[in-house]
C-alpha positions in Angstrom: 163.8 107.5 85.7 161.2 106.0 87.9 157.5 105.7 87.4 154.5 103.6 88.2 153.3 100.8 86.2 149.5 100.3 86.0 147.8 97.2 84.9 145.9 97.5 81.6 142.2 98.0 81.9 140.7 94.7 80.8 137.1 95.8 81.4 136.8 93.3 84.2 135.8 94.2 87.8 138.3 93.6 90.5 137.1 91.2 93.3 136.4 94.1 95.6 134.4 96.0 93.0 132.7 92.8 91.9 131.5 92.3 95.4 130.2 95.9 95.6 128.4 95.4 92.2 126.4 92.4 93.5 122.9 93.3 94.6 122.3 93.4 98.4 119.7 91.3 100.1 116.9 93.8 99.7 117.7 94.2 96.0 117.9 90.4 95.5 114.7 89.9 97.3 113.0 92.5 95.1 114.2 90.7 92.0 112.7 87.5 93.3 109.4 89.2 94.0 109.3 90.8 90.6 110.2 87.4 89.0 107.4 85.7 90.9 104.8 88.3 89.9 105.9 88.0 86.2 105.6 84.2 86.5 102.2 84.3 88.0 101.1 86.9 85.4 102.2 84.6 82.6 101.0 81.3 84.0 98.6 82.2 86.8 95.8 79.9 85.7 98.1 76.9 85.5 99.8 77.7 88.9 96.7 78.4 90.9 95.4 75.4 93.0 91.8 76.3 92.1 90.1 78.3 89.4 89.9 82.0 90.4 86.2 82.2 90.1 85.3 78.8 91.5 82.7 79.1 94.3 82.0 76.7 97.1 79.3 77.9 99.3 79.9 75.0 101.7 83.4 76.4 102.5 82.9 80.1 102.9 85.2 82.3 105.1 87.5 79.5 106.0 90.8 80.4 107.8 94.1 79.4 106.2 94.6 75.6 106.0 96.4 73.0 104.0 93.6 73.0 101.4 93.4 76.8 101.3 96.6 78.5 102.1 95.0 81.9 102.6 91.5 80.7 103.4 88.4 81.5 101.4 86.1 84.5 100.9 82.4 84.9 101.4 81.7 83.0 98.2 84.1 80.1 99.0 86.7 81.2 96.5 90.3 80.4 97.3 92.1 83.6 98.2 95.6 82.3 97.3 94.4 81.3 93.8 92.9 84.7 93.3 96.1 86.4 94.3 98.1 84.4 91.8 95.6 85.0 88.9 95.3 88.6 89.9 99.0 89.2 89.1 97.9 89.2 85.4 96.0 92.5 85.7 98.6 93.8 88.2 101.3 93.4 85.7 99.7 94.1 82.3 98.0 97.4 83.0 100.9 99.1 84.8 103.3 97.8 82.2 101.4 99.3 79.3 101.1 102.6 81.3 104.8 102.7 82.1 105.9 101.9 78.5 103.3 104.2 76.9 104.2 107.1 79.1 107.9 106.5 78.5 107.5 106.5 74.7 105.3 109.7 74.7 107.3 111.5 77.4 110.6 110.7 75.7 109.6 111.8 72.3 108.0 115.0 73.5 110.7 115.7 76.1 113.5 115.3 73.5 111.7 117.4 71.0 110.9 120.2 73.4 114.3 120.2 75.1 116.3 120.2 71.8 114.1 122.5 69.6 113.0 125.0 72.2 111.0 128.0 71.0 107.3 127.5 70.1 107.5 123.7 70.2 108.8 123.8 73.8 106.2 126.3 74.8 103.3 124.2 73.4 104.6 121.0 75.0 105.2 122.6 78.4 101.9 124.3 78.5 100.3 120.9 78.1 102.5 119.5 80.8 101.5 122.4 83.1 97.8 121.8 82.4 98.1 118.2 83.3 99.9 119.1 86.5 97.2 121.6 87.5 94.8 119.0 88.9 95.4 115.7 90.7 96.0 112.9 88.2 94.1 110.2 90.2 91.1 112.6 90.6 91.0 113.1 86.9 91.1 109.4 86.3 88.3 108.7 88.8 86.1 111.3 87.1 86.8 110.2 83.5 86.5 106.5 84.2 83.5 107.0 86.4 81.6 109.2 84.0 82.3 107.0 81.0 81.8 103.8 83.0 85.1 102.8 81.5 86.6 99.3 81.3 90.0 98.2 82.7 91.8 99.1 79.4 90.0 102.4 79.1 91.3 103.2 82.6 94.8 102.2 81.4 94.6 104.6 78.4 93.5 107.4 80.7 96.5 106.8 83.0 98.9 106.7 80.1 97.8 110.2 79.1 98.0 111.4 82.7 101.4 109.8 83.4 103.2 111.0 80.2 103.6 114.7 81.3 105.9 113.6 84.2 108.2 111.8 81.8 108.1 114.7 79.4 109.2 117.2 82.0 112.1 115.1 83.2 113.4 114.2 79.8 113.0 117.8 78.6 115.1 119.1 81.5 117.8 116.4 80.9 117.8 117.2 77.1 118.4 120.9 77.8 121.4 120.0 80.0 122.8 117.7 77.2 122.1 120.3 74.5 124.5 122.8 76.1 127.4 120.3 76.2 130.3 120.8 73.8 129.8 117.4 72.0 126.4 118.5 70.8 127.7 121.8 69.5 130.5 119.9 67.8 128.0 117.6 66.1 126.0 120.6 64.9 129.1 122.2 63.5 129.8 119.0 61.6 126.4 119.2 60.0 124.9 116.1 61.8 121.1 116.3 61.4 119.1 117.2 64.5 117.2 113.9 64.5 120.4 111.9 64.4 121.8 114.0 67.3 118.7 113.4 69.4 118.2 109.7 68.7 121.8 108.6 68.2 123.6 110.7 70.8 121.4 112.5 73.4 118.8 109.8 73.9 121.4 107.0 74.7 122.9 109.2 77.5 119.4 109.5 79.0 118.7 105.8 78.9 119.5 105.2 82.7 117.1 108.0 83.6 114.4 106.6 81.3 114.8 103.1 82.8 114.4 104.4 86.4 111.4 106.5 85.5 109.7 103.6 83.8 110.0 101.4 86.8 108.8 104.3 89.0 105.8 104.8 86.7 105.0 101.1 86.9 104.9 101.3 90.7 102.7 104.4 90.8 100.4 103.0 88.0 100.0 99.8 89.9 98.8 101.8 93.0 96.6 104.0 90.8 94.9 101.1 89.0 94.4 99.3 92.4 92.8 102.5 93.7 90.4 102.7 90.8 89.6 99.0 91.3 89.1 99.6 95.0 86.5 102.2 94.2 84.8 99.8 91.8 86.0 101.5 88.6 87.6 99.7 85.6 87.0 96.1 86.7 83.9 94.0 87.0 82.7 93.0 90.5 84.2 89.7 91.6 87.2 90.0 89.2 90.5 88.5 90.4 92.0 91.9 90.8 94.1 92.9 93.8 92.4 96.3 94.2 88.9 94.8 93.9 89.8 92.0 96.3 91.0 94.5 98.8 87.7 96.4 98.6 85.7 93.2 99.0 87.9 91.9 101.8 87.3 95.0 104.0 83.9 93.6 105.2 85.4 90.2 105.8 88.5 91.2 107.8 87.0 90.2 111.1 86.2 86.7 109.8 89.1 86.0 107.6 91.6 88.9 107.6 93.6 87.4 104.7 90.9 88.4 102.3 92.1 92.0 102.7 95.7 91.5 104.0 96.8 89.3 101.1 96.0 91.7 98.2 97.2 94.7 100.2 100.6 93.1 100.8 100.8 92.0 97.2 100.2 95.5 96.0 102.7 97.0 98.4 105.5 94.4 97.9 105.2 94.6 94.1 105.2 98.4 94.0 108.2 98.6 96.4 110.1 95.9 94.6 109.7 97.6 91.2 111.0 100.8 92.7 114.0 99.1 94.3 114.9 97.2 91.1 114.6 100.4 89.0 116.9 102.3 91.4 119.5 99.5 91.3 119.4 99.3 87.5 119.8 103.1 87.3 122.9 102.9 89.4 124.4 100.1 87.3 123.7 101.9 84.1 125.1 105.2 85.2 128.2 103.5 86.6 127.5 104.4 90.2 128.0 101.8 92.8 126.7 103.0 96.2 126.1 99.5 97.6 
C-alpha cells in the first residue's frame, strides 16, 4: 500500500511563507513613522532642539538652515521643534478617541447583535440618528458653541465615532450568532455573557484592531480640522492643525510653516491605516503580501 508522508505541523513558517509574512517596504516604513511619532509624543520636549513656545523676533520667517531645520515662523519659533512637540496632541487625542469608541462600540455591538429584539432596536436607532448628520459638522457646532477645550473636543468625537464601531461589531456578531458552535454552547447551557466575551468577541478581535487603527487616523484628521478652524486648542499651541492654519499666511515666505504640519498629519494618518491593515491580515491568517 502506498501513500504520502507529510511532515508534522510544528507551527513554524516555511522559509517561503516566512518571507511572505515579512512586512513590505511600505509597511515597514509605516511602522517606522508610527514609532517616531510615539517617541516624539512621549519625549518631545527632550528631543526638540528648542522649546516649542520660544520666540526670537530677531529670527522670524527664516528659511531652513543648520540652526533651524525647517526654518522659523512669524514669531521666530522653530518649526521643527514645534512639529516634534505637536506629536503629543496628535497622538493622545486620537488614541483616546479610538480606544473609547472601540470599547463603547464593541460592548453595544455585541449586545445588540447577540440579544436582538428591543435592545437591538434601541441601539441601532441611536446609531442611525448619529449617522443622519455629518459627524465633523456636529463636532464643529458643539465645540464652537460651548467654546470647548481640546479634551472636550475629544469627548465629543468619542461619542460621534462609537456608532460606526457599533454597527460593524453588531453585523459581525449576528454572523457569528448563527454559526453552529454558538448554538452548541447554548445547548450546553453556557451563559450568554460567557459566550459573548469568551467565544464571539475573540473571533472579532482582528476586526476590532483594524477598526481602532482606522478610527485613530480619522480622529487625527478630525481633531486637526477642528484645530485648523481655531476650535479645541489655544492660539499659538504646538498643534499640527493649528500650525497648518497659522502657516497658510506665511507660505510665501517660509512654506515649511504650512508644509511640515500638513505632511506630518498625512503621513501619520496613512501610516496608522497601513499598520492596521497589516495587523488585521496577520491576525486573520491572511497573507496577501
